[in-house]
mmJSON file of the N, C-alpha and C atoms, coordinates in Angstrom:
{"data_MODEL":{"atom_site":{
"group_PDB":["ATOM","ATOM","ATOM","ATOM","ATOM","ATOM","ATOM","ATOM","ATOM","ATOM","ATOM","ATOM","ATOM","ATOM","ATOM","ATOM","ATOM","ATOM","ATOM","ATOM","ATOM","ATOM","ATOM","ATOM","ATOM","ATOM","ATOM","ATOM","ATOM","ATOM","ATOM","ATOM","ATOM","ATOM","ATOM","ATOM","ATOM","ATOM","ATOM","ATOM","ATOM","ATOM","ATOM","ATOM","ATOM","ATOM","ATOM","ATOM","ATOM","ATOM","ATOM","ATOM","ATOM","ATOM","ATOM","ATOM","ATOM","ATOM","ATOM","ATOM","ATOM","ATOM","ATOM","ATOM","ATOM","ATOM","ATOM","ATOM","ATOM","ATOM","ATOM","ATOM","ATOM","ATOM","ATOM","ATOM","ATOM","ATOM","ATOM","ATOM","ATOM","ATOM","ATOM","ATOM","ATOM","ATOM","ATOM","ATOM","ATOM","ATOM","ATOM","ATOM","ATOM","ATOM","ATOM","ATOM","ATOM","ATOM","ATOM","ATOM","ATOM","ATOM","ATOM","ATOM","ATOM","ATOM","ATOM","ATOM","ATOM","ATOM","ATOM","ATOM","ATOM","ATOM","ATOM","ATOM","ATOM","ATOM","ATOM","ATOM","ATOM","ATOM","ATOM","ATOM","ATOM","ATOM","ATOM","ATOM","ATOM","ATOM","ATOM","ATOM","ATOM","ATOM","ATOM","ATOM","ATOM","ATOM","ATOM","ATOM","ATOM","ATOM","ATOM","ATOM","ATOM","ATOM","ATOM","ATOM","ATOM","ATOM","ATOM","ATOM","ATOM","ATOM","ATOM","ATOM","ATOM","ATOM","ATOM","ATOM","ATOM","ATOM","ATOM","ATOM","ATOM","ATOM","ATOM","ATOM","ATOM","ATOM","ATOM"],
"id":[1,2,3,4,5,6,7,8,9,10,11,12,13,14,15,16,17,18,19,20,21,22,23,24,25,26,27,28,29,30,31,32,33,34,35,36,37,38,39,40,41,42,43,44,45,46,47,48,49,50,51,52,53,54,55,56,57,58,59,60,61,62,63,64,65,66,67,68,69,70,71,72,73,74,75,76,77,78,79,80,81,82,83,84,85,86,87,88,89,90,91,92,93,94,95,96,97,98,99,100,101,102,103,104,105,106,107,108,109,110,111,112,113,114,115,116,117,118,119,120,121,122,123,124,125,126,127,128,129,130,131,132,133,134,135,136,137,138,139,140,141,142,143,144,145,146,147,148,149,150,151,152,153,154,155,156,157,158,159,160,161,162,163,164,165,166,167,168,169,170,171],
"type_symbol":["N","C","C","N","C","C","N","C","C","N","C","C","N","C","C","N","C","C","N","C","C","N","C","C","N","C","C","N","C","C","N","C","C","N","C","C","N","C","C","N","C","C","N","C","C","N","C","C","N","C","C","N","C","C","N","C","C","N","C","C","N","C","C","N","C","C","N","C","C","N","C","C","N","C","C","N","C","C","N","C","C","N","C","C","N","C","C","N","C","C","N","C","C","N","C","C","N","C","C","N","C","C","N","C","C","N","C","C","N","C","C","N","C","C","N","C","C","N","C","C","N","C","C","N","C","C","N","C","C","N","C","C","N","C","C","N","C","C","N","C","C","N","C","C","N","C","C","N","C","C","N","C","C","N","C","C","N","C","C","N","C","C","N","C","C","N","C","C","N","C","C"],
"label_atom_id":["N","CA","C","N","CA","C","N","CA","C","N","CA","C","N","CA","C","N","CA","C","N","CA","C","N","CA","C","N","CA","C","N","CA","C","N","CA","C","N","CA","C","N","CA","C","N","CA","C","N","CA","C","N","CA","C","N","CA","C","N","CA","C","N","CA","C","N","CA","C","N","CA","C","N","CA","C","N","CA","C","N","CA","C","N","CA","C","N","CA","C","N","CA","C","N","CA","C","N","CA","C","N","CA","C","N","CA","C","N","CA","C","N","CA","C","N","CA","C","N","CA","C","N","CA","C","N","CA","C","N","CA","C","N","CA","C","N","CA","C","N","CA","C","N","CA","C","N","CA","C","N","CA","C","N","CA","C","N","CA","C","N","CA","C","N","CA","C","N","CA","C","N","CA","C","N","CA","C","N","CA","C","N","CA","C","N","CA","C","N","CA","C","N","CA","C","N","CA","C"],
"label_alt_id":[null,null,null,null,null,null,null,null,null,null,null,null,null,null,null,null,null,null,null,null,null,null,null,null,null,null,null,null,null,null,null,null,null,null,null,null,null,null,null,null,null,null,null,null,null,null,null,null,null,null,null,null,null,null,null,null,null,null,null,null,null,null,null,null,null,null,null,null,null,null,null,null,null,null,null,null,null,null,null,null,null,null,null,null,null,null,null,null,null,null,null,null,null,null,null,null,null,null,null,null,null,null,null,null,null,null,null,null,null,null,null,null,null,null,null,null,null,null,null,null,null,null,null,null,null,null,null,null,null,null,null,null,null,null,null,null,null,null,null,null,null,null,null,null,null,null,null,null,null,null,null,null,null,null,null,null,null,null,null,null,null,null,null,null,null,null,null,null,null,null,null],
"label_comp_id":["UNK","UNK","UNK","UNK","UNK","UNK","UNK","UNK","UNK","UNK","UNK","UNK","UNK","UNK","UNK","UNK","UNK","UNK","UNK","UNK","UNK","UNK","UNK","UNK","UNK","UNK","UNK","UNK","UNK","UNK","UNK","UNK","UNK","UNK","UNK","UNK","UNK","UNK","UNK","UNK","UNK","UNK","UNK","UNK","UNK","UNK","UNK","UNK","UNK","UNK","UNK","UNK","UNK","UNK","UNK","UNK","UNK","UNK","UNK","UNK","UNK","UNK","UNK","UNK","UNK","UNK","UNK","UNK","UNK","UNK","UNK","UNK","UNK","UNK","UNK","UNK","UNK","UNK","UNK","UNK","UNK","UNK","UNK","UNK","UNK","UNK","UNK","UNK","UNK","UNK","UNK","UNK","UNK","UNK","UNK","UNK","UNK","UNK","UNK","UNK","UNK","UNK","UNK","UNK","UNK","UNK","UNK","UNK","UNK","UNK","UNK","UNK","UNK","UNK","UNK","UNK","UNK","UNK","UNK","UNK","UNK","UNK","UNK","UNK","UNK","UNK","UNK","UNK","UNK","UNK","UNK","UNK","UNK","UNK","UNK","UNK","UNK","UNK","UNK","UNK","UNK","UNK","UNK","UNK","UNK","UNK","UNK","UNK","UNK","UNK","UNK","UNK","UNK","UNK","UNK","UNK","UNK","UNK","UNK","UNK","UNK","UNK","UNK","UNK","UNK","UNK","UNK","UNK","UNK","UNK","UNK"],
"label_asym_id":["A","A","A","A","A","A","A","A","A","A","A","A","A","A","A","A","A","A","A","A","A","A","A","A","A","A","A","A","A","A","A","A","A","A","A","A","A","A","A","A","A","A","A","A","A","A","A","A","A","A","A","A","A","A","A","A","A","A","A","A","A","A","A","A","A","A","A","A","A","A","A","A","A","A","A","A","A","A","A","A","A","A","A","A","A","A","A","A","A","A","A","A","A","A","A","A","A","A","A","A","A","A","A","A","A","A","A","A","A","A","A","A","A","A","A","A","A","A","A","A","A","A","A","A","A","A","A","A","A","A","A","A","A","A","A","A","A","A","A","A","A","A","A","A","A","A","A","A","A","A","A","A","A","A","A","A","A","A","A","A","A","A","A","A","A","A","A","A","A","A","A"],
"label_entity_id":["1","1","1","1","1","1","1","1","1","1","1","1","1","1","1","1","1","1","1","1","1","1","1","1","1","1","1","1","1","1","1","1","1","1","1","1","1","1","1","1","1","1","1","1","1","1","1","1","1","1","1","1","1","1","1","1","1","1","1","1","1","1","1","1","1","1","1","1","1","1","1","1","1","1","1","1","1","1","1","1","1","1","1","1","1","1","1","1","1","1","1","1","1","1","1","1","1","1","1","1","1","1","1","1","1","1","1","1","1","1","1","1","1","1","1","1","1","1","1","1","1","1","1","1","1","1","1","1","1","1","1","1","1","1","1","1","1","1","1","1","1","1","1","1","1","1","1","1","1","1","1","1","1","1","1","1","1","1","1","1","1","1","1","1","1","1","1","1","1","1","1"],
"label_seq_id":[1,1,1,2,2,2,3,3,3,4,4,4,5,5,5,6,6,6,7,7,7,8,8,8,9,9,9,10,10,10,11,11,11,12,12,12,13,13,13,14,14,14,15,15,15,16,16,16,17,17,17,18,18,18,19,19,19,20,20,20,21,21,21,22,22,22,23,23,23,24,24,24,25,25,25,26,26,26,27,27,27,28,28,28,29,29,29,30,30,30,31,31,31,32,32,32,33,33,33,34,34,34,35,35,35,36,36,36,37,37,37,38,38,38,39,39,39,40,40,40,41,41,41,42,42,42,43,43,43,44,44,44,45,45,45,46,46,46,47,47,47,48,48,48,49,49,49,50,50,50,51,51,51,52,52,52,53,53,53,54,54,54,55,55,55,56,56,56,57,57,57],
"pdbx_PDB_ins_code":[null,null,null,null,null,null,null,null,null,null,null,null,null,null,null,null,null,null,null,null,null,null,null,null,null,null,null,null,null,null,null,null,null,null,null,null,null,null,null,null,null,null,null,null,null,null,null,null,null,null,null,null,null,null,null,null,null,null,null,null,null,null,null,null,null,null,null,null,null,null,null,null,null,null,null,null,null,null,null,null,null,null,null,null,null,null,null,null,null,null,null,null,null,null,null,null,null,null,null,null,null,null,null,null,null,null,null,null,null,null,null,null,null,null,null,null,null,null,null,null,null,null,null,null,null,null,null,null,null,null,null,null,null,null,null,null,null,null,null,null,null,null,null,null,null,null,null,null,null,null,null,null,null,null,null,null,null,null,null,null,null,null,null,null,null,null,null,null,null,null,null],
"Cartn_x":[0.847,0.0,0.888,0.546,1.345,1.087,2.091,1.919,1.128,0.578,-0.201,0.661,1.891,2.796,3.04,3.249,3.476,2.242,1.086,-0.156,-0.357,-0.037,-0.161,0.8,2.0,2.964,2.46,1.846,1.283,0.175,-0.669,-1.767,-1.205,-0.216,0.405,1.042,1.726,2.362,1.315,0.228,-0.85,-1.455,-1.68,-2.23,-1.283,-0.005,0.979,0.994,0.953,0.943,-0.313,-1.455,-2.708,-2.665,-2.115,-2.0,-1.101,0.026,0.941,0.271,-0.445,-1.128,-2.211,-2.98,-4.035,-3.433,-2.339,-1.692,-1.136,-0.524,0.052,-1.043,-2.155,-3.246,-3.895,-4.059,-4.634,-3.73,-2.428,-1.469,-1.506,-1.524,-1.542,-2.827,-3.947,-5.217,-5.217,-4.71,-4.649,-3.737,-2.613,-1.704,-2.37,-3.074,-3.781,-4.843,-5.602,-6.665,-6.095,-4.902,-4.258,-3.811,-3.265,-2.75,-3.866,-4.948,-6.041,-7.345,-7.483,-8.68,-9.941,-9.774,-10.928,-11.573,-10.889,-11.452,-12.415,-12.42,-13.317,-14.751,-15.499,-16.902,-17.149,-16.086,-16.251,-16.613,-15.99,-16.239,-16.404,-17.563,-17.884,-16.926,-16.531,-15.629,-14.254,-13.772,-12.485,-12.551,-13.642,-13.826,-13.856,-14.546,-14.657,-13.285,-12.502,-11.163,-10.283,-10.32,-9.515,-9.868,-11.158,-11.596,-11.196,-11.325,-10.97,-9.503,-8.656,-7.22,-6.918,-7.54,-7.294,-7.75,-8.911,-9.434,-8.674,-8.038,-7.319,-5.89,-5.419,-4.035,-3.87],
"Cartn_y":[-1.186,0.0,1.244,2.193,3.405,4.338,5.109,6.093,7.278,8.035,9.209,10.206,10.381,11.321,10.901,9.624,9.121,9.337,9.09,9.289,10.769,11.639,13.078,13.528,12.97,13.298,12.848,11.67,11.18,12.094,12.531,13.434,14.762,15.293,16.549,16.417,15.303,15.061,14.968,14.276,14.138,15.495,16.315,17.658,18.498,18.405,19.164,18.734,17.433,16.913,17.366,17.304,17.734,19.212,20.025,21.455,21.699,21.008,21.163,20.745,19.64,19.176,20.158,20.657,21.617,22.852,23.35,24.532,24.251,23.079,22.729,22.603,21.966,21.79,23.126,23.983,25.304,26.113,26.043,26.763,26.237,24.922,24.323,24.691,24.671,25.022,26.485,27.349,28.767,29.005,28.321,28.442,27.965,26.863,26.336,27.315,27.862,28.783,30.071,30.481,31.652,31.324,30.139,29.746,29.411,28.875,28.431,29.139,30.363,31.136,30.517,29.669,29.015,27.992,27.634,26.677,27.33,28.652,29.369,29.004,28.605,28.264,26.798,26.011,24.587,23.798,24.149,23.426,24.436,24.448,25.459,25.43,24.237,24.146,24.718,24.471,25.025,26.55,27.087,28.539,29.082,28.391,28.812,28.844,27.776,27.725,28.815,28.991,30.027,31.396,31.693,32.973,33.129,32.079,32.121,32.452,31.816,32.065,33.522,33.997,35.378,36.378,36.148,37.08,37.036,35.916,35.802,36.326,36.57,37.027,38.478],
"Cartn_z":[0.0,0.0,0.0,-0.843,-0.968,0.208,0.532,1.594,1.058,1.983,1.596,0.83,1.26,0.584,-0.861,-1.079,-2.43,-3.303,-2.749,-3.503,-3.81,-2.871,-3.099,-4.192,-4.198,-5.238,-6.605,-6.657,-7.917,-8.411,-7.508,-7.868,-8.371,-7.669,-8.094,-9.474,-9.701,-10.991,-12.1,-11.819,-12.804,-13.129,-12.12,-12.348,-13.199,-12.92,-13.685,-15.146,-15.381,-16.751,-17.482,-16.82,-17.449,-17.81,-16.922,-17.191,-18.388,-18.444,-19.571,-20.881,-20.851,-22.067,-22.501,-21.542,-21.858,-22.513,-21.955,-22.522,-23.919,-24.08,-25.382,-26.443,-26.09,-27.058,-27.398,-26.391,-26.651,-27.573,-27.321,-28.162,-29.603,-29.742,-31.077,-31.822,-31.115,-31.749,-32.177,-31.329,-31.664,-32.864,-32.909,-34.05,-35.339,-35.25,-36.416,-36.894,-35.962,-36.341,-36.953,-36.533,-37.145,-38.569,-38.742,-40.052,-41.043,-40.531,-41.407,-41.044,-41.479,-41.15,-41.759,-42.775,-43.389,-42.445,-41.371,-40.417,-39.425,-39.389,-38.486,-38.802,-37.788,-37.977,-38.276,-38.445,-38.751,-37.499,-36.389,-35.145,-34.015,-33.393,-32.386,-31.196,-30.746,-29.601,-29.943,-31.147,-31.569,-31.593,-32.094,-32.099,-30.669,-29.791,-28.398,-27.717,-27.899,-27.289,-27.86,-29.155,-29.799,-29.258,-29.171,-28.621,-27.161,-26.39,-24.975,-24.771,-25.57,-25.453,-25.835,-26.872,-27.311,-26.263,-25.642,-24.66,-23.348,-23.059,-21.779,-21.868,-23.077,-23.247,-22.891],
"occupancy":[1.0,1.0,1.0,1.0,1.0,1.0,1.0,1.0,1.0,1.0,1.0,1.0,1.0,1.0,1.0,1.0,1.0,1.0,1.0,1.0,1.0,1.0,1.0,1.0,1.0,1.0,1.0,1.0,1.0,1.0,1.0,1.0,1.0,1.0,1.0,1.0,1.0,1.0,1.0,1.0,1.0,1.0,1.0,1.0,1.0,1.0,1.0,1.0,1.0,1.0,1.0,1.0,1.0,1.0,1.0,1.0,1.0,1.0,1.0,1.0,1.0,1.0,1.0,1.0,1.0,1.0,1.0,1.0,1.0,1.0,1.0,1.0,1.0,1.0,1.0,1.0,1.0,1.0,1.0,1.0,1.0,1.0,1.0,1.0,1.0,1.0,1.0,1.0,1.0,1.0,1.0,1.0,1.0,1.0,1.0,1.0,1.0,1.0,1.0,1.0,1.0,1.0,1.0,1.0,1.0,1.0,1.0,1.0,1.0,1.0,1.0,1.0,1.0,1.0,1.0,1.0,1.0,1.0,1.0,1.0,1.0,1.0,1.0,1.0,1.0,1.0,1.0,1.0,1.0,1.0,1.0,1.0,1.0,1.0,1.0,1.0,1.0,1.0,1.0,1.0,1.0,1.0,1.0,1.0,1.0,1.0,1.0,1.0,1.0,1.0,1.0,1.0,1.0,1.0,1.0,1.0,1.0,1.0,1.0,1.0,1.0,1.0,1.0,1.0,1.0,1.0,1.0,1.0,1.0,1.0,1.0],
"B_iso_or_equiv":[0.0,0.0,0.0,0.0,0.0,0.0,0.0,0.0,0.0,0.0,0.0,0.0,0.0,0.0,0.0,0.0,0.0,0.0,0.0,0.0,0.0,0.0,0.0,0.0,0.0,0.0,0.0,0.0,0.0,0.0,0.0,0.0,0.0,0.0,0.0,0.0,0.0,0.0,0.0,0.0,0.0,0.0,0.0,0.0,0.0,0.0,0.0,0.0,0.0,0.0,0.0,0.0,0.0,0.0,0.0,0.0,0.0,0.0,0.0,0.0,0.0,0.0,0.0,0.0,0.0,0.0,0.0,0.0,0.0,0.0,0.0,0.0,0.0,0.0,0.0,0.0,0.0,0.0,0.0,0.0,0.0,0.0,0.0,0.0,0.0,0.0,0.0,0.0,0.0,0.0,0.0,0.0,0.0,0.0,0.0,0.0,0.0,0.0,0.0,0.0,0.0,0.0,0.0,0.0,0.0,0.0,0.0,0.0,0.0,0.0,0.0,0.0,0.0,0.0,0.0,0.0,0.0,0.0,0.0,0.0,0.0,0.0,0.0,0.0,0.0,0.0,0.0,0.0,0.0,0.0,0.0,0.0,0.0,0.0,0.0,0.0,0.0,0.0,0.0,0.0,0.0,0.0,0.0,0.0,0.0,0.0,0.0,0.0,0.0,0.0,0.0,0.0,0.0,0.0,0.0,0.0,0.0,0.0,0.0,0.0,0.0,0.0,0.0,0.0,0.0,0.0,0.0,0.0,0.0,0.0,0.0],
"pdbx_formal_charge":[null,null,null,null,null,null,null,null,null,null,null,null,null,null,null,null,null,null,null,null,null,null,null,null,null,null,null,null,null,null,null,null,null,null,null,null,null,null,null,null,null,null,null,null,null,null,null,null,null,null,null,null,null,null,null,null,null,null,null,null,null,null,null,null,null,null,null,null,null,null,null,null,null,null,null,null,null,null,null,null,null,null,null,null,null,null,null,null,null,null,null,null,null,null,null,null,null,null,null,null,null,null,null,null,null,null,null,null,null,null,null,null,null,null,null,null,null,null,null,null,null,null,null,null,null,null,null,null,null,null,null,null,null,null,null,null,null,null,null,null,null,null,null,null,null,null,null,null,null,null,null,null,null,null,null,null,null,null,null,null,null,null,null,null,null,null,null,null,null,null,null],
"auth_seq_id":[1,1,1,2,2,2,3,3,3,4,4,4,5,5,5,6,6,6,7,7,7,8,8,8,9,9,9,10,10,10,11,11,11,12,12,12,13,13,13,14,14,14,15,15,15,16,16,16,17,17,17,18,18,18,19,19,19,20,20,20,21,21,21,22,22,22,23,23,23,24,24,24,25,25,25,26,26,26,27,27,27,28,28,28,29,29,29,30,30,30,31,31,31,32,32,32,33,33,33,34,34,34,35,35,35,36,36,36,37,37,37,38,38,38,39,39,39,40,40,40,41,41,41,42,42,42,43,43,43,44,44,44,45,45,45,46,46,46,47,47,47,48,48,48,49,49,49,50,50,50,51,51,51,52,52,52,53,53,53,54,54,54,55,55,55,56,56,56,57,57,57],
"auth_comp_id":["UNK","UNK","UNK","UNK","UNK","UNK","UNK","UNK","UNK","UNK","UNK","UNK","UNK","UNK","UNK","UNK","UNK","UNK","UNK","UNK","UNK","UNK","UNK","UNK","UNK","UNK","UNK","UNK","UNK","UNK","UNK","UNK","UNK","UNK","UNK","UNK","UNK","UNK","UNK","UNK","UNK","UNK","UNK","UNK","UNK","UNK","UNK","UNK","UNK","UNK","UNK","UNK","UNK","UNK","UNK","UNK","UNK","UNK","UNK","UNK","UNK","UNK","UNK","UNK","UNK","UNK","UNK","UNK","UNK","UNK","UNK","UNK","UNK","UNK","UNK","UNK","UNK","UNK","UNK","UNK","UNK","UNK","UNK","UNK","UNK","UNK","UNK","UNK","UNK","UNK","UNK","UNK","UNK","UNK","UNK","UNK","UNK","UNK","UNK","UNK","UNK","UNK","UNK","UNK","UNK","UNK","UNK","UNK","UNK","UNK","UNK","UNK","UNK","UNK","UNK","UNK","UNK","UNK","UNK","UNK","UNK","UNK","UNK","UNK","UNK","UNK","UNK","UNK","UNK","UNK","UNK","UNK","UNK","UNK","UNK","UNK","UNK","UNK","UNK","UNK","UNK","UNK","UNK","UNK","UNK","UNK","UNK","UNK","UNK","UNK","UNK","UNK","UNK","UNK","UNK","UNK","UNK","UNK","UNK","UNK","UNK","UNK","UNK","UNK","UNK","UNK","UNK","UNK","UNK","UNK","UNK"],
"auth_asym_id":["A","A","A","A","A","A","A","A","A","A","A","A","A","A","A","A","A","A","A","A","A","A","A","A","A","A","A","A","A","A","A","A","A","A","A","A","A","A","A","A","A","A","A","A","A","A","A","A","A","A","A","A","A","A","A","A","A","A","A","A","A","A","A","A","A","A","A","A","A","A","A","A","A","A","A","A","A","A","A","A","A","A","A","A","A","A","A","A","A","A","A","A","A","A","A","A","A","A","A","A","A","A","A","A","A","A","A","A","A","A","A","A","A","A","A","A","A","A","A","A","A","A","A","A","A","A","A","A","A","A","A","A","A","A","A","A","A","A","A","A","A","A","A","A","A","A","A","A","A","A","A","A","A","A","A","A","A","A","A","A","A","A","A","A","A","A","A","A","A","A","A"],
"auth_atom_id":["N","CA","C","N","CA","C","N","CA","C","N","CA","C","N","CA","C","N","CA","C","N","CA","C","N","CA","C","N","CA","C","N","CA","C","N","CA","C","N","CA","C","N","CA","C","N","CA","C","N","CA","C","N","CA","C","N","CA","C","N","CA","C","N","CA","C","N","CA","C","N","CA","C","N","CA","C","N","CA","C","N","CA","C","N","CA","C","N","CA","C","N","CA","C","N","CA","C","N","CA","C","N","CA","C","N","CA","C","N","CA","C","N","CA","C","N","CA","C","N","CA","C","N","CA","C","N","CA","C","N","CA","C","N","CA","C","N","CA","C","N","CA","C","N","CA","C","N","CA","C","N","CA","C","N","CA","C","N","CA","C","N","CA","C","N","CA","C","N","CA","C","N","CA","C","N","CA","C","N","CA","C","N","CA","C","N","CA","C","N","CA","C","N","CA","C","N","CA","C"],
"pdbx_PDB_model_num":[1,1,1,1,1,1,1,1,1,1,1,1,1,1,1,1,1,1,1,1,1,1,1,1,1,1,1,1,1,1,1,1,1,1,1,1,1,1,1,1,1,1,1,1,1,1,1,1,1,1,1,1,1,1,1,1,1,1,1,1,1,1,1,1,1,1,1,1,1,1,1,1,1,1,1,1,1,1,1,1,1,1,1,1,1,1,1,1,1,1,1,1,1,1,1,1,1,1,1,1,1,1,1,1,1,1,1,1,1,1,1,1,1,1,1,1,1,1,1,1,1,1,1,1,1,1,1,1,1,1,1,1,1,1,1,1,1,1,1,1,1,1,1,1,1,1,1,1,1,1,1,1,1,1,1,1,1,1,1,1,1,1,1,1,1,1,1,1,1,1,1]
}}}
């Protein structure tokens, strides 16, 4: 059985990885939407994320 500290470290590591992935995917989507303006309006969630990133910058 794992100790509480070890489990907390695993949870922290998982959160960090998820944050990094979320940021990387948001960046990649924003870059794609800048390069391919014809994709605007094709997928509502992609438009939403792109707009969110732009407004939060």
